[in-house]
One Martini backbone bead per residue (centre of mass of N, CA, C, O) as a GRO file, in nm:
protein
  404
    1UNK     BB    1  -6.920  -3.187 -15.475
    2UNK     BB    2  -6.878  -2.985 -15.711
    3UNK     BB    3  -6.619  -2.824 -15.618
    4UNK     BB    4  -6.429  -3.062 -15.609
    5UNK     BB    5  -6.441  -3.128 -15.907
    6UNK     BB    6  -6.334  -2.860 -16.007
    7UNK     BB    7  -6.073  -2.877 -15.853
    8UNK     BB    8  -5.968  -3.147 -16.010
    9UNK     BB    9  -5.967  -3.013 -16.302
   10UNK     BB   10  -5.737  -2.871 -16.257
   11UNK     BB   11  -5.419  -2.848 -16.390
   12UNK     BB   12  -5.262  -2.872 -16.123
   13UNK     BB   13  -5.393  -3.177 -16.083
   14UNK     BB   14  -5.532  -3.213 -16.391
   15UNK     BB   15  -5.484  -3.195 -16.728
   16UNK     BB   16  -5.735  -3.340 -16.773
   17UNK     BB   17  -6.049  -3.412 -16.847
   18UNK     BB   18  -6.338  -3.444 -16.664
   19UNK     BB   19  -6.569  -3.723 -16.683
   20UNK     BB   20  -6.914  -3.718 -16.601
   21UNK     BB   21  -7.185  -3.882 -16.532
   22UNK     BB   22  -7.509  -3.769 -16.507
   23UNK     BB   23  -7.621  -3.997 -16.341
   24UNK     BB   24  -7.429  -3.972 -16.101
   25UNK     BB   25  -7.502  -3.684 -16.032
   26UNK     BB   26  -7.801  -3.732 -15.985
   27UNK     BB   27  -7.774  -3.939 -15.763
   28UNK     BB   28  -7.628  -3.779 -15.550
   29UNK     BB   29  -7.822  -3.541 -15.528
   30UNK     BB   30  -8.081  -3.701 -15.461
   31UNK     BB   31  -7.987  -3.847 -15.211
   32UNK     BB   32  -7.880  -3.610 -15.039
   33UNK     BB   33  -8.146  -3.452 -15.043
   34UNK     BB   34  -8.326  -3.692 -14.906
   35UNK     BB   35  -8.178  -3.771 -14.636
   36UNK     BB   36  -8.323  -3.611 -14.410
   37UNK     BB   37  -8.601  -3.749 -14.454
   38UNK     BB   38  -8.518  -4.048 -14.437
   39UNK     BB   39  -8.370  -4.032 -14.155
   40UNK     BB   40  -8.644  -3.931 -14.008
   41UNK     BB   41  -8.871  -4.102 -14.088
   42UNK     BB   42  -8.994  -4.288 -13.838
   43UNK     BB   43  -8.784  -4.263 -13.616
   44UNK     BB   44  -8.665  -4.424 -13.358
   45UNK     BB   45  -8.680  -4.285 -13.030
   46UNK     BB   46  -8.466  -4.268 -12.770
   47UNK     BB   47  -8.549  -4.234 -12.439
   48UNK     BB   48  -8.454  -4.160 -12.123
   49UNK     BB   49  -8.720  -4.233 -11.992
   50UNK     BB   50  -8.730  -4.530 -12.078
   51UNK     BB   51  -8.462  -4.620 -11.923
   52UNK     BB   52  -8.634  -4.523 -11.631
   53UNK     BB   53  -8.890  -4.699 -11.577
   54UNK     BB   54  -8.803  -4.899 -11.364
   55UNK     BB   55  -8.722  -4.657 -11.156
   56UNK     BB   56  -9.039  -4.517 -11.211
   57UNK     BB   57  -9.312  -4.681 -11.127
   58UNK     BB   58  -9.428  -4.480 -10.902
   59UNK     BB   59  -9.508  -4.286 -11.103
   60UNK     BB   60  -9.721  -4.089 -11.219
   61UNK     BB   61  -9.891  -4.024 -11.506
   62UNK     BB   62  -9.820  -3.725 -11.514
   63UNK     BB   63  -9.514  -3.770 -11.493
   64UNK     BB   64  -9.485  -3.979 -11.728
   65UNK     BB   65  -9.567  -3.792 -11.965
   66UNK     BB   66  -9.321  -3.657 -11.924
   67UNK     BB   67  -8.997  -3.582 -12.078
   68UNK     BB   68  -8.881  -3.511 -11.811
   69UNK     BB   69  -8.614  -3.649 -11.603
   70UNK     BB   70  -8.492  -3.472 -11.370
   71UNK     BB   71  -8.732  -3.485 -11.164
   72UNK     BB   72  -8.684  -3.820 -11.118
   73UNK     BB   73  -8.368  -3.798 -11.072
   74UNK     BB   74  -8.088  -3.867 -10.895
   75UNK     BB   75  -7.783  -3.696 -10.937
   76UNK     BB   76  -7.632  -3.963 -10.774
   77UNK     BB   77  -7.715  -4.166 -10.979
   78UNK     BB   78  -7.702  -4.405 -11.223
   79UNK     BB   79  -7.947  -4.300 -11.390
   80UNK     BB   80  -7.838  -4.026 -11.454
   81UNK     BB   81  -7.613  -4.118 -11.639
   82UNK     BB   82  -7.789  -4.258 -11.835
   83UNK     BB   83  -7.982  -4.022 -11.906
   84UNK     BB   84  -7.755  -3.818 -11.995
   85UNK     BB   85  -7.645  -3.995 -12.239
   86UNK     BB   86  -7.926  -4.047 -12.391
   87UNK     BB   87  -7.997  -3.752 -12.442
   88UNK     BB   88  -7.770  -3.714 -12.645
   89UNK     BB   89  -7.825  -3.952 -12.854
   90UNK     BB   90  -8.080  -3.848 -12.917
   91UNK     BB   91  -8.349  -3.745 -13.076
   92UNK     BB   92  -8.525  -3.421 -13.152
   93UNK     BB   93  -8.794  -3.160 -13.154
   94UNK     BB   94  -8.589  -3.006 -12.949
   95UNK     BB   95  -8.338  -2.764 -12.907
   96UNK     BB   96  -8.122  -2.852 -12.657
   97UNK     BB   97  -7.852  -2.731 -12.464
   98UNK     BB   98  -7.987  -2.689 -12.165
   99UNK     BB   99  -8.062  -2.750 -11.816
  100UNK     BB  100  -8.290  -2.710 -11.528
  101UNK     BB  101  -8.374  -2.913 -11.269
  102UNK     BB  102  -8.507  -2.712 -11.058
  103UNK     BB  103  -8.694  -2.563 -11.294
  104UNK     BB  104  -8.765  -2.732 -11.535
  105UNK     BB  105  -8.561  -2.644 -11.771
  106UNK     BB  106  -8.515  -2.556 -12.126
  107UNK     BB  107  -8.254  -2.443 -12.345
  108UNK     BB  108  -8.375  -2.321 -12.666
  109UNK     BB  109  -8.540  -2.442 -12.963
  110UNK     BB  110  -8.777  -2.468 -13.193
  111UNK     BB  111  -8.916  -2.706 -13.428
  112UNK     BB  112  -9.039  -2.826 -13.710
  113UNK     BB  113  -9.365  -2.974 -13.742
  114UNK     BB  114  -9.422  -3.258 -13.962
  115UNK     BB  115  -9.746  -3.378 -14.070
  116UNK     BB  116  -9.922  -3.670 -14.196
  117UNK     BB  117 -10.282  -3.580 -14.171
  118UNK     BB  118 -10.494  -3.522 -14.374
  119UNK     BB  119 -10.246  -3.378 -14.447
  120UNK     BB  120 -10.070  -3.092 -14.362
  121UNK     BB  121  -9.892  -3.048 -14.054
  122UNK     BB  122  -9.780  -2.729 -13.922
  123UNK     BB  123  -9.547  -2.668 -13.640
  124UNK     BB  124  -9.414  -2.557 -13.354
  125UNK     BB  125  -9.210  -2.643 -13.114
  126UNK     BB  126  -9.205  -2.678 -12.757
  127UNK     BB  127  -9.125  -2.722 -12.438
  128UNK     BB  128  -9.412  -2.811 -12.350
  129UNK     BB  129  -9.461  -3.027 -12.567
  130UNK     BB  130  -9.194  -3.212 -12.512
  131UNK     BB  131  -9.161  -3.190 -12.168
  132UNK     BB  132  -9.490  -3.151 -12.065
  133UNK     BB  133  -9.749  -3.261 -12.248
  134UNK     BB  134  -9.870  -3.057 -12.443
  135UNK     BB  135 -10.135  -2.985 -12.629
  136UNK     BB  136 -10.184  -2.967 -12.984
  137UNK     BB  137 -10.346  -2.759 -13.217
  138UNK     BB  138 -10.422  -2.868 -13.570
  139UNK     BB  139 -10.661  -2.863 -13.789
  140UNK     BB  140 -10.855  -3.004 -13.562
  141UNK     BB  141 -10.611  -3.140 -13.428
  142UNK     BB  142 -10.448  -3.354 -13.186
  143UNK     BB  143 -10.119  -3.335 -13.009
  144UNK     BB  144  -9.873  -3.565 -12.856
  145UNK     BB  145  -9.596  -3.599 -12.655
  146UNK     BB  146  -9.424  -3.930 -12.633
  147UNK     BB  147  -9.133  -4.067 -12.613
  148UNK     BB  148  -9.044  -3.918 -12.906
  149UNK     BB  149  -9.351  -3.910 -12.996
  150UNK     BB  150  -9.628  -3.855 -13.209
  151UNK     BB  151  -9.976  -3.816 -13.117
  152UNK     BB  152 -10.313  -3.883 -13.162
  153UNK     BB  153 -10.570  -3.683 -13.005
  154UNK     BB  154 -10.726  -3.502 -12.763
  155UNK     BB  155 -10.788  -3.237 -12.569
  156UNK     BB  156 -10.695  -3.416 -12.307
  157UNK     BB  157 -10.449  -3.625 -12.393
  158UNK     BB  158 -10.549  -3.920 -12.447
  159UNK     BB  159 -10.360  -4.231 -12.514
  160UNK     BB  160 -10.450  -4.505 -12.420
  161UNK     BB  161 -10.307  -4.690 -12.220
  162UNK     BB  162 -10.164  -4.964 -12.146
  163UNK     BB  163 -10.015  -5.186 -11.931
  164UNK     BB  164  -9.726  -5.071 -12.061
  165UNK     BB  165  -9.746  -4.765 -12.155
  166UNK     BB  166  -9.885  -4.777 -12.434
  167UNK     BB  167  -9.999  -4.638 -12.699
  168UNK     BB  168 -10.319  -4.677 -12.893
  169UNK     BB  169 -10.302  -4.451 -13.075
  170UNK     BB  170 -10.258  -4.263 -13.339
  171UNK     BB  171  -9.979  -4.218 -13.576
  172UNK     BB  172  -9.837  -3.999 -13.750
  173UNK     BB  173  -9.661  -3.890 -14.002
  174UNK     BB  174  -9.302  -3.814 -13.959
  175UNK     BB  175  -9.118  -3.517 -14.108
  176UNK     BB  176  -8.950  -3.356 -13.921
  177UNK     BB  177  -8.738  -3.112 -13.787
  178UNK     BB  178  -8.474  -3.226 -13.638
  179UNK     BB  179  -8.170  -3.225 -13.493
  180UNK     BB  180  -8.037  -3.399 -13.716
  181UNK     BB  181  -8.125  -3.222 -13.949
  182UNK     BB  182  -7.981  -2.966 -13.861
  183UNK     BB  183  -7.702  -3.089 -13.879
  184UNK     BB  184  -7.710  -3.157 -14.179
  185UNK     BB  185  -7.761  -2.864 -14.273
  186UNK     BB  186  -7.510  -2.742 -14.141
  187UNK     BB  187  -7.298  -2.908 -14.294
  188UNK     BB  188  -7.387  -2.818 -14.578
  189UNK     BB  189  -7.316  -2.513 -14.539
  190UNK     BB  190  -7.023  -2.549 -14.466
  191UNK     BB  191  -6.932  -2.696 -14.731
  192UNK     BB  192  -7.021  -2.480 -14.922
  193UNK     BB  193  -6.848  -2.247 -14.810
  194UNK     BB  194  -6.575  -2.384 -14.838
  195UNK     BB  195  -6.575  -2.472 -15.144
  196UNK     BB  196  -6.625  -2.189 -15.253
  197UNK     BB  197  -6.362  -2.061 -15.151
  198UNK     BB  198  -6.182  -2.254 -15.307
  199UNK     BB  199  -6.285  -2.195 -15.594
  200UNK     BB  200  -6.211  -1.895 -15.598
  201UNK     BB  201  -5.909  -1.916 -15.581
  202UNK     BB  202  -5.877  -2.059 -15.873
  203UNK     BB  203  -6.023  -1.849 -16.042
  204UNK     BB  204  -5.833  -1.617 -16.017
  205UNK     BB  205  -5.570  -1.827 -15.972
  206UNK     BB  206  -5.404  -2.112 -16.041
  207UNK     BB  207  -5.138  -2.044 -15.841
  208UNK     BB  208  -5.289  -2.020 -15.591
  209UNK     BB  209  -5.305  -2.035 -15.265
  210UNK     BB  210  -5.485  -2.119 -15.032
  211UNK     BB  211  -5.724  -1.990 -14.800
  212UNK     BB  212  -5.788  -2.067 -14.502
  213UNK     BB  213  -5.991  -2.339 -14.529
  214UNK     BB  214  -5.843  -2.439 -14.793
  215UNK     BB  215  -5.592  -2.555 -14.653
  216UNK     BB  216  -5.756  -2.804 -14.539
  217UNK     BB  217  -5.902  -2.918 -14.792
  218UNK     BB  218  -5.696  -2.981 -15.008
  219UNK     BB  219  -5.543  -3.228 -14.887
  220UNK     BB  220  -5.801  -3.402 -14.852
  221UNK     BB  221  -5.880  -3.420 -15.155
  222UNK     BB  222  -5.607  -3.549 -15.245
  223UNK     BB  223  -5.622  -3.791 -15.057
  224UNK     BB  224  -5.874  -3.921 -15.173
  225UNK     BB  225  -5.759  -3.953 -15.457
  226UNK     BB  226  -5.466  -4.094 -15.406
  227UNK     BB  227  -5.555  -4.309 -15.152
  228UNK     BB  228  -5.843  -4.423 -15.283
  229UNK     BB  229  -5.948  -4.398 -15.578
  230UNK     BB  230  -5.705  -4.479 -15.756
  231UNK     BB  231  -5.615  -4.761 -15.632
  232UNK     BB  232  -5.918  -4.894 -15.632
  233UNK     BB  233  -6.045  -4.803 -15.928
  234UNK     BB  234  -5.871  -4.641 -16.121
  235UNK     BB  235  -5.741  -4.428 -16.364
  236UNK     BB  236  -6.000  -4.447 -16.563
  237UNK     BB  237  -6.264  -4.439 -16.326
  238UNK     BB  238  -6.239  -4.236 -16.073
  239UNK     BB  239  -6.364  -3.955 -16.149
  240UNK     BB  240  -6.679  -4.032 -16.147
  241UNK     BB  241  -6.651  -4.085 -15.806
  242UNK     BB  242  -6.557  -3.832 -15.653
  243UNK     BB  243  -6.818  -3.686 -15.555
  244UNK     BB  244  -6.906  -3.913 -15.361
  245UNK     BB  245  -6.645  -3.953 -15.189
  246UNK     BB  246  -6.623  -3.662 -15.091
  247UNK     BB  247  -6.906  -3.633 -14.964
  248UNK     BB  248  -6.873  -3.865 -14.754
  249UNK     BB  249  -6.620  -3.776 -14.611
  250UNK     BB  250  -6.697  -3.476 -14.527
  251UNK     BB  251  -6.963  -3.534 -14.382
  252UNK     BB  252  -6.864  -3.730 -14.168
  253UNK     BB  253  -6.638  -3.563 -14.048
  254UNK     BB  254  -6.807  -3.312 -13.976
  255UNK     BB  255  -7.025  -3.457 -13.794
  256UNK     BB  256  -6.822  -3.568 -13.592
  257UNK     BB  257  -6.711  -3.289 -13.498
  258UNK     BB  258  -6.986  -3.171 -13.409
  259UNK     BB  259  -7.016  -3.401 -13.187
  260UNK     BB  260  -6.779  -3.236 -13.005
  261UNK     BB  261  -6.958  -3.015 -12.950
  262UNK     BB  262  -7.190  -2.809 -12.763
  263UNK     BB  263  -7.440  -2.880 -12.970
  264UNK     BB  264  -7.528  -3.194 -12.935
  265UNK     BB  265  -7.454  -3.381 -13.161
  266UNK     BB  266  -7.567  -3.718 -13.332
  267UNK     BB  267  -7.578  -3.819 -13.640
  268UNK     BB  268  -7.372  -4.073 -13.671
  269UNK     BB  269  -7.537  -4.214 -13.416
  270UNK     BB  270  -7.754  -4.258 -13.627
  271UNK     BB  271  -7.879  -4.534 -13.800
  272UNK     BB  272  -8.035  -4.389 -14.027
  273UNK     BB  273  -7.789  -4.243 -14.148
  274UNK     BB  274  -7.598  -4.497 -14.199
  275UNK     BB  275  -7.809  -4.634 -14.391
  276UNK     BB  276  -7.800  -4.414 -14.610
  277UNK     BB  277  -7.504  -4.425 -14.671
  278UNK     BB  278  -7.493  -4.734 -14.739
  279UNK     BB  279  -7.698  -4.719 -14.968
  280UNK     BB  280  -7.539  -4.554 -15.167
  281UNK     BB  281  -7.309  -4.758 -15.201
  282UNK     BB  282  -7.489  -4.984 -15.305
  283UNK     BB  283  -7.585  -4.840 -15.565
  284UNK     BB  284  -7.313  -4.772 -15.687
  285UNK     BB  285  -7.207  -5.063 -15.714
  286UNK     BB  286  -7.461  -5.195 -15.873
  287UNK     BB  287  -7.488  -4.975 -16.105
  288UNK     BB  288  -7.171  -5.014 -16.197
  289UNK     BB  289  -7.167  -5.297 -16.272
  290UNK     BB  290  -7.039  -5.529 -16.452
  291UNK     BB  291  -7.035  -5.833 -16.610
  292UNK     BB  292  -6.817  -5.952 -16.423
  293UNK     BB  293  -6.952  -5.895 -16.150
  294UNK     BB  294  -7.210  -6.072 -16.206
  295UNK     BB  295  -7.068  -6.334 -16.270
  296UNK     BB  296  -6.912  -6.368 -15.996
  297UNK     BB  297  -7.183  -6.403 -15.843
  298UNK     BB  298  -7.376  -6.622 -16.021
  299UNK     BB  299  -7.101  -6.745 -16.209
  300UNK     BB  300  -6.823  -6.864 -16.123
  301UNK     BB  301  -6.524  -6.858 -16.264
  302UNK     BB  302  -6.317  -7.152 -16.255
  303UNK     BB  303  -6.541  -7.350 -16.137
  304UNK     BB  304  -6.719  -7.586 -16.049
  305UNK     BB  305  -7.059  -7.614 -16.079
  306UNK     BB  306  -7.136  -7.694 -15.799
  307UNK     BB  307  -6.992  -7.449 -15.670
  308UNK     BB  308  -7.164  -7.230 -15.807
  309UNK     BB  309  -7.417  -7.296 -15.645
  310UNK     BB  310  -7.291  -7.233 -15.360
  311UNK     BB  311  -7.164  -6.933 -15.425
  312UNK     BB  312  -7.403  -6.755 -15.504
  313UNK     BB  313  -7.542  -6.701 -15.230
  314UNK     BB  314  -7.288  -6.587 -15.094
  315UNK     BB  315  -7.254  -6.342 -15.284
  316UNK     BB  316  -7.534  -6.216 -15.242
  317UNK     BB  317  -7.486  -6.173 -14.938
  318UNK     BB  318  -7.234  -5.986 -14.979
  319UNK     BB  319  -7.394  -5.743 -15.097
  320UNK     BB  320  -7.523  -5.682 -14.790
  321UNK     BB  321  -7.281  -5.701 -14.591
  322UNK     BB  322  -7.114  -5.452 -14.678
  323UNK     BB  323  -7.312  -5.221 -14.596
  324UNK     BB  324  -7.368  -5.322 -14.312
  325UNK     BB  325  -7.079  -5.282 -14.204
  326UNK     BB  326  -7.075  -4.974 -14.248
  327UNK     BB  327  -7.314  -4.884 -14.065
  328UNK     BB  328  -7.214  -5.024 -13.799
  329UNK     BB  329  -6.937  -4.908 -13.760
  330UNK     BB  330  -7.026  -4.610 -13.744
  331UNK     BB  331  -7.237  -4.626 -13.530
  332UNK     BB  332  -7.077  -4.777 -13.294
  333UNK     BB  333  -6.833  -4.583 -13.263
  334UNK     BB  334  -6.984  -4.315 -13.206
  335UNK     BB  335  -7.166  -4.409 -12.977
  336UNK     BB  336  -6.936  -4.506 -12.789
  337UNK     BB  337  -6.782  -4.237 -12.761
  338UNK     BB  338  -7.017  -4.066 -12.656
  339UNK     BB  339  -7.087  -4.237 -12.406
  340UNK     BB  340  -6.825  -4.205 -12.259
  341UNK     BB  341  -6.802  -3.897 -12.252
  342UNK     BB  342  -7.087  -3.846 -12.115
  343UNK     BB  343  -7.043  -4.032 -11.873
  344UNK     BB  344  -6.800  -3.869 -11.751
  345UNK     BB  345  -6.949  -3.608 -11.713
  346UNK     BB  346  -7.173  -3.725 -11.528
  347UNK     BB  347  -6.978  -3.820 -11.302
  348UNK     BB  348  -6.901  -3.540 -11.206
  349UNK     BB  349  -7.180  -3.483 -11.083
  350UNK     BB  350  -7.183  -3.722 -10.888
  351UNK     BB  351  -6.928  -3.639 -10.727
  352UNK     BB  352  -7.028  -3.366 -10.633
  353UNK     BB  353  -7.263  -3.497 -10.461
  354UNK     BB  354  -7.078  -3.723 -10.289
  355UNK     BB  355  -6.809  -3.545 -10.298
  356UNK     BB  356  -6.551  -3.323 -10.158
  357UNK     BB  357  -6.327  -3.399 -10.355
  358UNK     BB  358  -6.176  -3.223 -10.618
  359UNK     BB  359  -6.006  -3.461 -10.752
  360UNK     BB  360  -6.235  -3.630 -10.872
  361UNK     BB  361  -6.333  -3.416 -11.083
  362UNK     BB  362  -6.045  -3.389 -11.219
  363UNK     BB  363  -6.025  -3.669 -11.328
  364UNK     BB  364  -6.280  -3.666 -11.508
  365UNK     BB  365  -6.188  -3.430 -11.680
  366UNK     BB  366  -5.924  -3.553 -11.799
  367UNK     BB  367  -6.063  -3.799 -11.928
  368UNK     BB  368  -6.248  -3.631 -12.110
  369UNK     BB  369  -6.031  -3.487 -12.268
  370UNK     BB  370  -5.880  -3.728 -12.377
  371UNK     BB  371  -6.127  -3.852 -12.533
  372UNK     BB  372  -6.188  -3.617 -12.709
  373UNK     BB  373  -5.929  -3.616 -12.860
  374UNK     BB  374  -5.957  -3.913 -12.964
  375UNK     BB  375  -6.227  -3.845 -13.125
  376UNK     BB  376  -6.087  -3.694 -13.351
  377UNK     BB  377  -5.957  -3.936 -13.476
  378UNK     BB  378  -6.211  -4.100 -13.506
  379UNK     BB  379  -6.356  -3.908 -13.700
  380UNK     BB  380  -6.150  -3.959 -13.934
  381UNK     BB  381  -6.134  -4.271 -13.932
  382UNK     BB  382  -6.434  -4.320 -14.018
  383UNK     BB  383  -6.434  -4.171 -14.283
  384UNK     BB  384  -6.202  -4.327 -14.406
  385UNK     BB  385  -6.321  -4.608 -14.400
  386UNK     BB  386  -6.580  -4.562 -14.556
  387UNK     BB  387  -6.445  -4.463 -14.819
  388UNK     BB  388  -6.250  -4.684 -14.874
  389UNK     BB  389  -6.460  -4.915 -14.889
  390UNK     BB  390  -6.627  -4.784 -15.114
  391UNK     BB  391  -6.399  -4.786 -15.322
  392UNK     BB  392  -6.349  -5.087 -15.316
  393UNK     BB  393  -6.644  -5.179 -15.410
  394UNK     BB  394  -6.634  -5.018 -15.677
  395UNK     BB  395  -6.386  -5.149 -15.797
  396UNK     BB  396  -6.496  -5.445 -15.799
  397UNK     BB  397  -6.732  -5.369 -16.008
  398UNK     BB  398  -6.522  -5.210 -16.250
  399UNK     BB  399  -6.345  -5.433 -16.303
  400UNK     BB  400  -6.120  -5.573 -16.535
  401UNK     BB  401  -6.097  -5.890 -16.638
  402UNK     BB  402  -5.889  -6.166 -16.692
  403UNK     BB  403  -5.954  -6.433 -16.968
  404UNK     BB  404  -5.698  -6.628 -17.047
   0.00000   0.00000   0.00000
């Protein structure tokens, strides 16, 4: 959020010069640059096919190897609703916008598959590779897609399944550009363009009002500064943490909004992404902690020494429970909201198959519309809570205590 920092430096908002530690700048840049790879590497992907395994045990191995679930599930069944919802929630190596159950087709585009297997193996995923179990040969090695993961196999595609249909063959290290990574990159580009436009407005004239998207960004930037950073971190130290707080707030907010569009993204509903975000806050808090912060953790002042021994492990545990609460709260709320919305959309298809009354589908549509509007509020609320708590944790780490 370099442009946010420049924006706040302007005399219109802050007559003083903003001094920012280079180490914090580098930390923010490095962590957010590595975030797409960290959030994707070896991420367990929950396939809708896996959730339907109990309902499709009579399916042959040829059908079971396929990633396509539409051909196996009755569109009027409960399993269809579950599969439809989980297909939206999961990450994928193929960006599918929509599919045709009758033709067994998915309409979208392939994404780069990047594998570390005795060197770097790079190729583009295809619909056949992801959804139909086609074997891909690259660099003399053969790979097959099975239940959201890529396995190393032979030309015949034999995965050597055990009694529980789990592959026993080797799995290469996967750092592919998946759908969630595409969402992160898209959000990065949009934020860059938005704040570049806002910065240009103030570069031309200090007294110019923002135009276009800048009119939306400016109040939010000021809101993060005046309602989160200043009260929680303090007037003297809040400036150097503004780049991180602005980055977290706008990234989460934009990703949440993109999740409500027909793009089918669910980035903040992926626990790997929320773990990365919480890890950033954890590092900022503990790397910024002063002597008083660490003293209150390991040797609490003002209490009898036997209680200090008891309190120290509790405080150390609290160092980890704080970021854990951040990642679980964001992940659970976004996942729950998407599950309900997508479940209601799937119910509309079920009603269309089982009922002839058009009013039933209309009720499902109205409920979906209402919850989608409610999710817009949740999108802002979750970004606000994550940023607010992050500023609180940072503020507690840099606070100067009175020792009279």
